GUPAGU-479802 format. One record per residue (C-alpha): residue number from 1; x, y, z. Coordinates in pm, 1 decimal, padded with zeros to 6 digits. Layout:
N
    i        px        py        pz
  NUM         X         Y         Z
...
//
This chain:
171
    i        px        py        pz
    1  -03085.5   02797.7   02138.0
    2  -02784.0   02636.4   01974.7
    3  -02698.2   02720.7   01617.4
    4  -02781.4   02444.1   01366.2
    5  -02490.2   02242.4   01242.0
    6  -02370.8   02266.2   00889.1
    7  -02509.8   01974.9   00681.1
    8  -02158.2   01852.9   00600.7
    9  -02078.6   01809.0   00969.3
   10  -01965.0   01451.7   01032.8
   11  -02232.5   01389.9   01298.5
   12  -02504.1   01421.6   01033.6
   13  -02357.5   01143.0   00820.7
   14  -02501.2   00797.0   00857.4
   15  -02255.3   00555.6   01016.7
   16  -02080.3   00351.5   00749.1
   17  -02176.0   00591.0   00471.5
   18  -01890.9   00682.1   00242.4
   19  -01820.8   01050.3   00177.9
   20  -01922.2   01179.5  -00161.7
   21  -01668.8   01151.4  -00442.2
   22  -01496.2   01474.0  -00544.6
   23  -01675.7   01669.8  -00811.8
   24  -01573.2   01605.5  -01170.6
   25  -01581.7   01980.8  -01232.5
   26  -01297.4   02055.8  -00988.0
   27  -00973.9   02149.1  -01164.6
   28  -00688.9   01900.5  -01160.7
   29  -00356.2   01996.0  -01000.7
   30  -00059.0   02099.4  -01212.3
   31   00137.6   01826.3  -01388.4
   32   00481.8   01750.4  -01250.4
   33   00789.4   01696.4  -01464.2
   34   00880.3   01325.1  -01466.7
   35   01168.0   01201.0  -01682.5
   36   01085.9   00829.3  -01655.0
   37   00743.4   00730.3  -01516.5
   38   00855.7   00372.9  -01443.3
   39   01156.9   00484.9  -01238.4
   40   01086.0   00498.2  -00862.6
   41   01101.1   00838.8  -00698.4
   42   01059.9   00945.3  -00334.4
   43   01206.6   00607.1  -00245.2
   44   01215.3   00513.2   00123.4
   45   01411.6   00201.9   00217.9
   46   01311.1   00060.4   00556.7
   47   01622.0  -00159.4   00594.9
   48   01756.9   00028.1   00898.9
   49   01425.5   00001.8   01081.6
   50   01410.8  -00367.9   00995.6
   51   01762.5  -00422.0   01122.7
   52   01679.3  -00242.6   01448.4
   53   01366.5  -00453.4   01500.2
   54   01558.8  -00775.7   01437.7
   55   01833.1  -00668.9   01679.9
   56   01577.0  -00599.5   01954.2
   57   01408.8  -00935.6   01888.9
   58   01744.1  -01117.0   01914.6
   59   01803.5  -00937.0   02245.3
   60   01484.5  -01086.3   02386.2
   61   01203.9  -00836.1   02318.9
   62   00915.2  -01087.0   02309.6
   63   00643.1  -00823.8   02259.2
   64   00817.4  -00687.6   01951.3
   65   00856.0  -01041.2   01817.2
   66   00484.1  -01101.3   01863.8
   67   00402.3  -00773.6   01687.6
   68   00609.4  -00864.9   01381.7
   69   00509.4  -01231.1   01357.3
   70   00134.0  -01180.9   01358.6
   71   00071.8  -01125.4   00988.5
   72  -00287.7  -01052.0   00898.2
   73  -00460.5  -01352.5   00734.8
   74  -00521.6  -01144.1   00421.2
   75  -00150.8  -01057.7   00400.6
   76  -00057.0  -01425.9   00437.5
   77  -00309.7  -01520.8   00168.7
   78  -00174.0  -01249.5  -00063.0
   79   00180.1  -01374.8   00002.9
   80   00086.0  -01734.6  -00080.8
   81  -00107.3  -01656.5  -00397.0
   82   00036.2  -01330.3  -00531.5
   83   00373.7  -01285.1  -00363.1
   84   00704.6  -01289.7  -00543.5
   85   00956.3  -01530.5  -00395.0
   86   01295.7  -01407.1  -00284.9
   87   01599.9  -01619.0  -00212.1
   88   01642.0  -01473.7   00136.4
   89   01556.8  -01689.3   00437.0
   90   01322.6  -01560.2   00704.5
   91   01524.3  -01383.1   00977.9
   92   01302.0  -01532.5   01251.0
   93   01234.2  -01898.1   01167.4
   94   01517.7  -01942.6   00913.2
   95   01326.9  -02229.8   00746.8
   96   01104.7  -02050.8   00492.4
   97   01206.1  -01806.5   00220.7
   98   01066.1  -01454.0   00231.9
   99   00800.8  -01343.1  -00014.7
  100   00747.5  -00984.0  -00134.4
  101   00390.8  -00855.6  -00161.8
  102   00348.8  -00529.1  -00354.2
  103   00050.4  -00300.5  -00289.4
  104  -00046.7   00012.1  -00485.7
  105  -00238.6   00308.4  -00344.4
  106  -00350.3   00633.5  -00501.2
  107  -00650.5   00858.7  -00552.0
  108  -00630.9   00812.0  -00928.4
  109  -00672.6   00437.2  -00890.4
  110  -01020.0   00486.9  -00747.7
  111  -01172.8   00157.1  -00631.6
  112  -00857.2  -00027.7  -00737.4
  113  -00641.8   00145.5  -00477.5
  114  -00502.5  -00099.5  -00223.0
  115  -00467.5  -00388.8  -00466.4
  116  -00179.7  -00635.7  -00484.3
  117   00020.4  -00603.0  -00806.3
  118   00315.3  -00791.9  -00949.4
  119   00637.3  -00606.8  -01021.2
  120   00578.4  -00669.0  -01394.9
  121   00250.1  -00472.8  -01380.9
  122   00403.3  -00162.4  -01222.3
  123   00581.5  -00016.4  -01531.0
  124   00259.5  -00049.2  -01732.0
  125   00062.7   00124.9  -01456.1
  126   00327.2   00399.4  -01435.7
  127   00241.1   00511.1  -01789.9
  128  -00136.2   00486.4  -01731.1
  129  -00154.6   00690.0  -01407.9
  130  -00010.1   01020.7  -01298.3
  131   00083.4   00944.0  -00938.4
  132   00050.9   00640.2  -00714.3
  133   00243.3   00500.4  -00419.7
  134   00390.5   00148.9  -00406.7
  135   00446.4  -00043.1  -00082.2
  136   00656.8  -00359.6  -00074.0
  137   00612.5  -00586.0   00230.1
  138   00826.5  -00891.0   00304.5
  139   00635.5  -01183.2   00451.0
  140   00725.3  -01527.8   00582.1
  141   00434.7  -01765.1   00521.7
  142   00574.4  -02004.4   00783.5
  143   00606.5  -01796.0   01099.7
  144   00413.1  -01483.5   00997.7
  145   00709.2  -01239.9   01001.3
  146   00618.4  -00925.3   00807.6
  147   00790.5  -00593.1   00763.1
  148   00767.6  -00300.7   00521.2
  149   01067.3  -00309.8   00287.8
  150   01025.2  -00021.2   00043.9
  151   00788.0   00260.0  -00040.7
  152   00811.2   00471.0  -00354.3
  153   00610.3   00670.3  -00607.2
  154   00551.2   00588.2  -00973.3
  155   00355.0   00761.5  -01248.4
  156   00395.8   00998.1  -01540.5
  157   00309.2   01311.1  -01339.5
  158  -00001.9   01401.7  -01539.4
  159  -00299.4   01423.2  -01299.7
  160  -00608.4   01229.3  -01399.0
  161  -00957.3   01188.6  -01259.7
  162  -01010.1   00883.4  -01035.2
  163  -01129.2   00570.7  -01209.3
  164  -01500.9   00509.4  -01177.9
  165  -01632.1   00215.8  -00983.4
  166  -01739.5  -00061.6  -01222.9
  167  -02107.0  -00155.7  -01195.6
  168  -02023.1  -00515.9  -01108.1
  169  -01770.6  -00431.8  -00831.1
  170  -01891.0  -00535.3  -00486.4
  171  -01815.3  -00316.2  -00183.4
//
């Protein structure tokens, strides 16, 4: 007879059920030393990757062009309504100007992780949270070009418990 599985085994979970939130009694990690919470750290600039993709597209790689001009409808909607305009033309269609959409992710943000934020909101958030990652995506609302531009970390380095889900927040 086979040994019974441990109750936390993934096969015993109901499909679509979210895993339990971490216990509030677990100790928080050590605080890190941060001189300026609003100053980006662990910055990764994706300009070389972008340049390589554009070069391959100009050399006739149609599949790569299709991959980078098929922006998700939610990304296009975020670009139209929440994006920050740049003065750079789209490298593909050259008719529209690029828009930057900034997303924030982090365990401390709780249910608010994955939200679009303006660049003006980021310094305020940096002093309210210990550690979160920022992703900046450039989007052309005309042809659908999209590419990751920057990723970096903000926060004051003091670990905090995740924010609780508000009672009126829908899943």
